[in-house]
C-alpha positions as CSV (number, residue, x, y, z in Angstrom):
1,M,-5.8,27.0,-14.2
2,E,-7.3,30.5,-13.5
3,V,-7.0,29.8,-9.4
4,A,-3.6,30.6,-8.1
5,L,-2.6,30.0,-4.5
6,E,0.1,32.5,-3.0
7,A,2.1,32.6,0.2
8,K,-1.0,34.0,2.2
9,D,-2.8,30.8,1.3
10,A,-0.4,28.5,2.7
11,G,-1.6,28.4,6.1
12,E,-4.9,26.8,5.2
13,W,-3.3,23.7,3.9
14,V,-2.3,21.1,6.3
15,Y,0.0,18.0,6.3
16,R,-1.9,14.9,5.7
17,G,1.3,12.6,4.3
18,E,3.5,11.7,1.6
19,G,5.2,9.3,-0.8
20,A,8.3,9.0,-2.3
21,I,7.4,11.5,-4.8
22,N,4.8,13.9,-3.7
23,L,3.3,15.5,-0.8
24,V,-0.2,15.7,-0.2
25,L,-2.2,18.4,1.8
26,A,-5.8,18.8,3.0
27,Y,-7.7,22.1,3.2
28,N,-8.4,23.6,6.6
29,G,-9.7,26.5,5.5
30,S,-13.3,28.1,4.5
31,S,-13.5,28.8,0.8
32,P,-15.8,26.8,-1.0
33,D,-13.6,26.2,-4.0
34,F,-11.1,23.8,-1.7
35,I,-13.3,22.4,1.2
36,G,-13.3,18.6,0.6
37,K,-10.3,18.9,-1.6
38,V,-6.8,17.5,-1.3
39,L,-3.7,18.9,-3.0
40,R,-0.7,16.9,-4.4
41,I,2.6,18.6,-4.6
42,Q,5.8,17.1,-6.5
43,K,9.0,17.0,-4.3
44,V,12.3,16.7,-5.5
45,S,15.4,14.8,-3.7
46,R,17.8,16.6,-1.7
47,N,20.6,14.7,-3.2
48,E,19.9,16.9,-6.6
49,S,22.3,19.5,-7.1
50,H,19.8,21.7,-8.2
51,C,16.0,21.8,-8.1
52,E,14.5,21.1,-11.6
53,K,11.0,22.0,-13.1
54,C,8.4,19.5,-13.2
55,P,9.1,17.1,-16.1
56,L,7.6,18.1,-19.5
57,A,6.3,15.0,-21.0
58,L,7.1,11.4,-21.7
59,N,10.3,10.2,-23.0
60,M,10.9,8.5,-26.0
61,H,10.7,4.8,-24.6
62,E,7.4,5.5,-22.7
63,C,5.6,7.2,-25.6
64,L,6.7,3.5,-27.2
65,L,5.2,1.8,-24.3
66,W,1.9,4.0,-24.2
67,K,1.5,4.5,-28.1
68,E,-1.9,2.8,-28.5
69,T,-3.3,4.7,-25.3
70,K,-5.4,7.7,-26.8
71,N,-3.8,10.9,-26.3
72,L,-1.2,10.0,-23.8
73,V,2.0,10.2,-26.0
74,S,0.9,13.7,-27.3
75,A,0.3,15.1,-23.8
76,P,2.4,18.3,-23.4
77,T,3.4,17.6,-19.5
78,R,3.7,14.4,-17.8
79,E,1.1,15.5,-15.2
80,I,-1.5,15.6,-17.9
81,A,-0.2,12.2,-19.3
82,E,-0.8,10.7,-16.0
83,Q,-4.3,12.0,-16.0
84,L,-4.8,10.6,-19.5
85,Y,-3.1,7.2,-18.2
86,V,-5.8,7.1,-15.4
87,Q,-8.7,7.7,-17.8
88,H,-7.8,5.4,-20.2
89,V,-5.6,2.5,-18.8
90,M,-6.7,2.2,-15.2
91,S,-10.6,3.0,-15.4
92,P,-11.5,0.4,-17.7
93,L,-9.8,-2.1,-15.3
94,L,-11.2,-0.9,-12.0
95,G,-14.5,0.4,-13.2
96,S,-15.1,3.9,-15.0
97,E,-17.9,4.9,-12.7
98,H,-17.6,8.4,-11.0
99,V,-13.9,9.1,-12.2
100,D,-12.5,12.7,-10.9
101,A,-9.5,13.3,-12.9
102,G,-8.9,16.7,-11.0
103,I,-7.6,20.0,-12.2
104,R,-4.3,21.4,-12.0
105,I,-4.1,24.9,-10.3
106,L,-1.4,27.6,-10.4
107,V,0.9,27.7,-7.4
108,S,3.6,30.4,-6.9
109,R,7.3,29.6,-5.5
110,E,6.5,31.6,-2.2
111,F,3.3,29.5,-1.5
112,L,5.5,26.2,-2.2
113,E,8.3,27.5,0.0
114,A,6.0,28.8,2.6
115,V,4.1,25.0,2.6
116,E,7.8,23.4,2.9
117,K,8.3,25.6,6.0
118,N,5.0,24.7,7.4
119,V,5.0,21.1,7.3
120,H,8.7,20.5,8.2
121,C,7.9,19.7,11.7
122,Q,5.1,17.5,11.1
123,R,7.0,15.2,8.4
124,P,8.9,11.7,9.6
125,S,12.6,12.7,9.8
126,W,13.9,10.3,7.0
127,R,11.2,12.1,4.6
128,V,12.8,15.1,5.2
129,D,16.3,14.2,4.9
130,A,15.3,12.5,1.6
131,A,13.4,15.3,-0.3
132,M,11.7,18.5,-0.1
133,V,8.8,20.4,-1.8
134,N,9.9,21.4,-5.3
135,P,9.6,25.3,-5.4
136,L,10.0,25.1,-9.2
137,C,6.8,23.5,-9.9
138,D,4.1,26.0,-11.0
139,S,1.1,23.9,-10.7
140,A,-0.2,21.2,-8.2
141,L,-3.1,18.8,-8.8
142,L,-6.3,19.6,-6.9
143,I,-8.6,16.4,-6.5
144,S,-11.9,16.0,-5.2
145,D,-11.9,13.9,-1.9
146,H,-14.1,11.0,-1.8
147,A,-12.8,9.3,0.7
148,F,-15.8,10.1,3.2
149,F,-19.5,10.3,3.4
150,P,-20.9,13.3,1.3
151,H,-22.0,16.5,3.0
152,G,-25.5,16.1,2.0
153,I,-25.7,12.4,3.6
154,L,-23.8,12.7,6.4
155,K,-26.4,13.1,9.1
156,E,-24.1,11.3,11.9
157,N,-21.1,13.2,13.8
158,I,-19.4,9.9,14.1
159,C,-17.5,8.4,11.3
160,V,-14.7,5.9,11.4
161,S,-12.5,5.3,8.8
162,V,-9.7,2.4,8.4
163,E,-6.9,2.3,5.9
164,I,-5.6,-0.8,5.0
165,K,-2.7,-1.6,2.5
166,P,-3.5,-4.9,1.3
167,K,-0.1,-5.8,-0.5
168,C,0.5,-8.4,-3.4
169,G,-1.9,-11.1,-2.9
170,F,-0.5,-14.0,-5.2
171,L,2.4,-16.0,-5.5
172,P,4.4,-15.7,-8.6
173,L,4.6,-19.0,-11.0
174,S,6.8,-17.6,-13.7
175,E,9.4,-19.7,-15.2
176,F,11.6,-16.8,-15.5
177,I,12.2,-16.9,-12.0
178,A,16.1,-18.0,-11.2
179,E,16.8,-21.4,-9.8
180,G,18.4,-19.5,-6.9
181,N,15.0,-17.4,-6.3
182,T,12.3,-20.3,-6.4
183,I,11.7,-19.3,-2.8
184,K,9.3,-16.5,-4.2
185,R,7.2,-19.2,-5.4
186,S,6.2,-20.2,-1.6
187,T,6.6,-17.2,0.3
188,T,5.0,-13.8,-0.3
189,R,6.9,-10.7,-1.0
190,F,5.7,-9.2,2.0
191,K,6.9,-11.6,4.2
192,M,10.6,-11.6,2.3
193,Y,10.3,-7.7,2.3
194,Q,10.0,-7.7,6.0
195,T,13.2,-9.2,7.0
196,L,15.0,-6.8,4.8
197,K,13.0,-3.7,6.3
198,L,14.1,-5.3,9.6
199,Q,17.9,-5.3,8.6
200,Q,17.8,-1.9,7.3
201,G,16.2,-0.7,10.7
202,K,13.0,0.4,8.7
203,V,10.8,-1.8,11.1
204,S,11.5,-3.2,14.7
205,E,9.5,-6.4,14.5
206,I,8.3,-8.6,11.5
207,S,4.8,-8.6,11.0
208,T,2.6,-11.9,11.1
209,Y,0.2,-10.6,8.1
210,D,0.0,-12.7,5.5
211,P,-1.6,-11.0,2.2
212,L,-2.6,-14.1,0.9
213,D,-5.0,-14.5,3.9
214,I,-6.8,-11.1,3.0
215,F,-7.3,-11.9,-0.7
216,S,-8.3,-15.4,0.0
217,G,-12.2,-15.2,0.0
218,S,-12.3,-16.6,3.6
219,K,-14.1,-14.9,6.0
220,D,-12.0,-16.6,8.7
221,R,-8.5,-15.8,7.0
222,V,-9.7,-12.3,6.1
223,H,-10.6,-11.7,10.0
224,K,-7.0,-13.5,10.8
225,A,-5.5,-10.8,8.5
226,V,-7.1,-7.8,10.0
227,K,-6.1,-9.1,13.6
228,D,-2.7,-9.4,12.2
229,L,-2.5,-5.9,10.9
230,F,-3.7,-4.7,14.1
231,A,-1.2,-6.3,15.9
232,T,1.5,-5.0,13.9
233,P,0.3,-2.0,12.0
234,Q,3.6,-0.5,10.6
235,N,2.3,1.6,7.6
236,N,-0.6,-0.8,6.7
237,F,-3.4,-0.2,9.1
238,R,-4.7,3.1,10.6
239,V,-7.9,3.9,12.0
240,F,-9.3,7.4,12.0
241,L,-12.2,8.8,14.2
242,N,-14.1,11.8,12.5
243,G,-10.7,12.2,10.6
244,S,-8.5,12.2,13.3
245,L,-5.6,9.7,13.4
246,I,-6.6,7.3,16.7
247,F,-4.5,4.2,15.8
248,G,-1.5,3.6,13.7
249,G,1.4,6.0,12.5
250,L,1.1,9.3,10.9
251,G,4.5,9.1,8.8
252,G,6.9,6.7,10.0
253,G,4.5,4.1,11.3
254,V,4.0,2.1,14.2
255,D,5.5,-1.6,14.4
256,S,3.2,-3.0,17.0
257,T,0.3,-2.6,19.0
258,S,1.5,-2.1,23.1
259,C,-1.1,-2.8,25.9
260,M,-1.1,1.0,26.6
261,V,-2.3,1.7,23.1
262,G,-4.4,-1.1,22.7
263,K,-6.2,0.4,25.9
264,A,-6.3,3.7,24.6
265,F,-8.0,2.4,21.3
266,E,-10.3,0.3,23.3
267,D,-11.6,3.4,25.2
268,V,-12.0,5.6,22.1
269,L,-14.1,2.9,20.7
270,K,-16.8,3.3,23.1
271,C,-18.6,6.3,20.9
272,I,-18.6,3.3,18.2
273,I,-19.0,-0.1,19.2
274,W,-21.8,-0.9,21.9
275,A,-19.8,-3.8,23.8
276,E,-18.2,-4.2,27.1
277,D,-14.7,-3.2,28.3
278,G,-12.3,-5.5,26.5
279,M,-14.6,-6.2,23.7
280,R,-14.7,-3.4,21.7
281,T,-11.5,-3.7,19.7
282,I,-12.6,-7.4,19.1
283,N,-15.8,-6.4,18.0
284,F,-14.4,-3.7,15.7
285,L,-11.8,-5.8,14.0
286,E,-14.7,-8.4,13.3
287,L,-16.6,-5.2,11.5
288,V,-13.8,-4.2,9.5
289,A,-13.3,-8.0,8.3
290,E,-17.0,-8.3,7.6
291,A,-16.9,-5.3,5.5
292,I,-14.0,-6.5,3.6
293,F,-15.2,-9.8,2.8
294,R,-18.5,-8.6,1.5
295,S,-17.5,-5.5,-0.4
296,G,-15.5,-7.8,-3.2
297,L,-13.1,-5.1,-4.0
298,L,-10.0,-7.3,-3.5
299,D,-11.1,-9.7,-6.3
300,R,-11.1,-6.8,-9.1
301,L,-7.6,-5.7,-7.5
302,L,-6.1,-9.1,-7.8
303,K,-6.9,-9.3,-11.4
304,V,-4.9,-6.2,-12.2
305,Q,-2.1,-7.5,-10.0
306,K,-2.1,-10.7,-11.6
307,L,-1.3,-8.8,-15.1
308,D,2.1,-9.3,-13.7
309,V,2.7,-12.9,-15.4
310,V,6.3,-13.1,-16.0
311,D,7.5,-11.5,-12.7
312,I,10.4,-8.7,-12.6
313,E,12.8,-11.5,-13.6
314,G,11.0,-11.9,-16.9
315,A,10.0,-8.0,-17.6
316,I,13.6,-7.0,-17.1
317,H,14.5,-8.8,-20.1
318,A,11.9,-7.2,-22.1
319,Y,12.5,-3.9,-20.8
320,Y,16.3,-4.0,-22.1
321,D,14.9,-4.8,-25.4
322,I,12.4,-1.8,-25.3
323,I,15.5,0.6,-24.6
324,S,17.5,-1.0,-27.2
325,Q,20.3,-1.3,-24.6
326,P,22.2,-4.7,-23.8
327,C,20.9,-6.7,-21.4
328,M,22.7,-6.0,-18.1
329,V,20.9,-9.4,-16.2
330,C,22.0,-11.7,-19.2
331,R,25.7,-10.0,-19.0
332,E,25.8,-10.5,-15.2
333,L,24.5,-14.5,-15.6
334,G,27.2,-15.2,-18.4
335,E,27.5,-17.5,-21.1
336,G,27.6,-20.3,-18.8
337,K,24.3,-19.8,-16.9
338,L,22.6,-17.9,-19.8
339,S,19.2,-20.2,-20.1
340,E,17.3,-20.6,-23.3
341,K,14.4,-19.3,-21.8
342,Y,16.0,-16.0,-21.0
343,T,17.4,-15.7,-24.5
344,S,14.0,-16.6,-26.0
345,L,12.6,-13.6,-24.2
346,H,15.2,-11.6,-26.5
347,S,13.9,-13.0,-29.5
348,I,9.9,-12.1,-29.3
349,P,8.4,-9.3,-31.3
350,L,8.8,-5.6,-30.0
351,N,5.3,-5.5,-29.4
352,E,5.2,-8.6,-27.1
353,S,7.9,-7.1,-25.2
354,L,6.1,-3.8,-24.7
355,K,2.9,-5.7,-23.5
356,I,4.9,-7.6,-21.0
357,V,6.5,-4.4,-19.4
358,R,3.2,-2.4,-19.6
359,D,1.3,-5.2,-17.7
360,F,4.0,-5.3,-15.4
361,L,3.8,-1.6,-14.6
362,I,-0.1,-1.6,-14.5
363,A,0.2,-4.4,-11.9
364,A,2.9,-2.7,-9.8
365,T,0.3,0.2,-9.3
366,G,-2.3,-2.1,-8.0
367,K,0.3,-4.0,-5.7
368,D,0.8,-0.5,-3.9
369,L,-2.6,0.5,-3.4
370,S,-4.1,1.3,-0.3
371,M,-7.9,1.0,0.5
372,M,-10.1,2.9,2.8
373,Y,-13.5,1.9,4.6
374,C,-15.4,4.3,6.2
375,F,-18.3,3.5,8.8
376,R,-21.0,5.4,10.7
377,P,-23.5,3.9,13.0
378,R,-27.1,3.7,11.3
379,K,-29.9,4.8,13.2
380,T,-32.5,1.9,13.7
381,G,-35.2,2.4,10.8
382,D,-32.8,4.7,8.6
383,L,-33.8,3.7,5.4
384,E,-32.3,6.9,3.5
385,S,-28.7,6.0,3.0
386,P,-27.5,5.0,-0.6
387,Y,-24.5,3.0,0.9
388,G,-24.0,-0.6,1.9
389,G,-25.0,-1.8,5.5
390,V,-22.8,-4.0,7.7
391,L,-24.6,-5.9,10.3
392,L,-22.3,-6.4,13.4
393,E,-24.0,-9.3,14.9
394,S,-22.1,-9.4,17.9
395,T,-23.7,-5.9,19.2
396,N,-26.6,-6.0,16.7
397,Q,-25.5,-2.8,15.4
398,S,-25.8,-1.6,11.7
399,F,-23.3,0.4,9.9
400,D,-23.4,2.4,6.5
401,C,-20.0,1.5,4.8
402,K,-18.0,3.5,2.3
403,V,-15.4,1.6,0.7
404,V,-12.2,3.6,-1.1
405,G,-9.5,2.2,-2.5
406,W,-6.2,4.0,-3.8
407,L,-2.9,3.2,-5.1
408,G,0.7,4.4,-4.0
409,V,0.7,7.6,-1.7
410,R,-0.1,9.0,1.5
411,F,-2.9,11.7,1.6
412,G,-5.5,13.4,3.7
413,V,-8.9,14.2,3.5
414,R,-11.4,16.7,5.0
415,C,-15.2,16.7,5.5
416,G,-16.7,19.3,7.6
417,V,-15.6,18.4,11.1
418,W,-13.7,15.2,10.3
419,W,-10.3,14.3,9.0
420,F,-9.0,11.5,7.2
421,E,-5.7,10.5,6.5
422,V,-4.1,7.8,4.2
423,V,-0.8,6.6,2.6
424,A,0.0,6.6,-0.9
425,L,2.9,7.2,-3.7
426,M,1.2,9.5,-6.0
427,W,-2.5,9.9,-6.4
428,Q,-4.8,11.5,-9.0
429,Q,-8.1,9.8,-9.8
430,L,-11.0,8.2,-8.1
431,W,-13.3,5.7,-9.2
432,C,-16.5,4.7,-7.5
433,L,-17.6,1.5,-8.1
434,R,-21.0,-0.1,-7.2
435,V,-20.5,-3.7,-5.9
436,P,-23.6,-5.8,-5.1
437,V,-24.0,-7.5,-1.5
438,E,-26.5,-9.4,0.0
439,D,-29.6,-7.5,1.9
440,E,-29.4,-7.7,5.7
441,E,-32.4,-7.9,7.6
442,E,-34.3,-4.5,8.1
443,E,-31.9,-3.0,5.6
444,E,-32.9,-1.7,1.7
445,I,-29.2,-1.3,1.0
446,D,-28.2,-3.0,-2.2
447,G,-24.3,-2.0,-2.5
448,F,-21.3,-0.8,-1.3
449,W,-19.7,2.2,-2.8
450,A,-16.3,1.4,-3.6
451,S,-13.5,3.9,-4.9
452,F,-10.1,3.8,-6.6
453,I,-7.8,6.7,-6.0
454,D,-4.3,7.4,-6.9
455,L,-3.8,5.6,-10.3
456,D,-0.5,6.8,-10.9
457,M,1.7,5.8,-14.0
458,K,4.9,4.1,-12.8
459,P,7.8,5.3,-14.4
460,L,9.6,3.0,-17.1
461,M,13.0,4.1,-16.0
462,K,12.3,2.2,-12.7
463,M,12.4,-1.1,-14.1
464,E,16.1,-1.6,-13.2
465,Y,15.3,-0.4,-9.4
466,Y,12.4,-2.8,-9.5
467,Y,14.6,-5.5,-10.3
468,E,17.6,-4.7,-8.1
469,L,15.1,-4.4,-5.1
470,D,13.7,-7.6,-5.8
471,Q,17.0,-9.3,-6.0
472,Q,18.0,-7.6,-2.7
473,I,14.7,-8.7,-1.1
474,V,15.2,-12.5,-1.9
475,S,18.7,-12.5,-1.1
476,C,18.2,-11.3,2.3
477,Y,15.4,-13.6,3.1
478,S,17.3,-16.5,1.5
479,Q,20.4,-15.8,3.7
480,K,18.0,-15.7,6.9
481,V,16.3,-19.1,6.0
482,K,20.0,-20.8,5.4
483,A,21.1,-19.1,8.9
484,Q,18.0,-20.8,10.4
485,H,18.4,-24.1,8.9
486,K,22.4,-24.1,10.3
487,L,21.2,-23.0,13.7
488,E,18.6,-26.0,13.6
489,N,21.2,-28.4,12.4
490,A,23.7,-27.4,14.9
491,T,21.0,-27.7,17.6
492,S,19.8,-31.1,16.6
493,I,23.6,-32.3,16.4
494,A,24.2,-30.9,20.1
495,E,21.2,-32.3,21.3
496,V,22.3,-35.9,19.9
497,A,25.5,-35.6,21.3
498,N,24.2,-34.6,24.7
499,F,21.9,-37.8,24.6
500,D,24.7,-40.0,23.5
501,Q,26.9,-38.7,26.2
502,S,24.2,-39.2,29.0
503,N,23.7,-42.7,27.7
504,V,27.2,-43.5,27.9
505,M,27.4,-42.2,31.6
506,E,24.4,-44.3,32.4
507,D,25.9,-47.3,30.9
508,A,29.7,-47.1,32.4
509,P,31.0,-49.1,35.2
510,H,30.5,-47.7,38.6
511,S,33.8,-47.5,40.7
512,R,34.6,-46.9,44.5
513,D,35.8,-44.0,45.7
514,T,38.5,-44.2,48.7
515,A,35.7,-44.5,51.2
516,G,34.2,-47.8,49.5
517,N,31.3,-45.4,48.4
518,W,29.9,-46.0,44.9
519,E,30.5,-43.0,42.5
């Protein structure tokens, strides 16, 4: 950590996004040490009575949870533990090629205070209200940015990048899901969470996107998923041209795509998609869907997500056994409702409880990730690129494609003249994974270059939060469904009543008025 950033350096670092725990900056200066790098800085809640130094290490129960992972429990700080977690836990699951663990660099309090001041106006207001840069941290994580085509290969001035947050791609089948929550087995968490977010005012419109479509392995369903994401991007779909955001929200998100925004996006695509007006966006979404379908990246991701076998409703019981505390969930259920399946969870060996919670937290990392697909038009006859090619048949264009995936935070990157921004929660590492694809005509390219970034270690102490949020999501959606059923039943009853009344009127004997006319 010989490099130290001072207050004078703050102006060279620009805001590129944030998650709940970290704020991410991209370098905008000329120092060769930092070009192509991103910096992750820890935040602290404004509700805290005072700022605290960065946490020193794992707590006692986390050491128990990760005891079988090499060197993890002996790490002197939490940041180092998280780097070891990436190397020894996530890397084997997602592919170990091209790992960049990053380096920690010293930062002064004056640097952090200057950063807080500089980025204040760029941050979403609700993020500003919730947290600030922690001025007491003495280091930050510097990571190589692989979310772009490297300098040595980048020959085109045009590069378009697409960020997608696919969300959880399967329906839970756990036997530990409560009877009142069985709707989880037929409705995606994303769809249910949309209802809660609408109620909380976090979105103004419910998205039609279904994560099951993008994970389906069907080209048509993947294409539908991309179109649904474009129609209601929220924080789940963003597009960047040469690193500049051209579609989607920066921090707060964009709920839906208006006609004006759609027209502007169509115009920007002129330099990328060779098509007539009104067709460029359609063709571009087709290109994105083709890249997703062919990359195979989601298959690997889904395996990680499915490590969550028992659902949070099962894992929460194992959690209380690990921390040696009475199970609050069982206490709330009471003796009358306490099922044998829950009591059996409290009877299993500790090692099994540890595995349940460990797998749940690893899967939680996978459910939070984002992916980025980078495209650049390929010149006719250009066979030098080592990246996978995608042929857009509708325009007969070929594109180099680089696939980048990351988990949980929002961050941005810089490469020469272009910027790319993504969303995350805590990011640290990057994996580059070679995924074979079929050769296209006139192409010598044999694969996509895929990377995973921000493989953060989820805190064990958040298990109760995960459970409470899950219950809140299901309760809110269930209430909505019940209200809809009541409304539908009331409407049906009213329609039947109106129908019966009209029949009575038609069948009633007619009478004459005083003038002798039939009424």
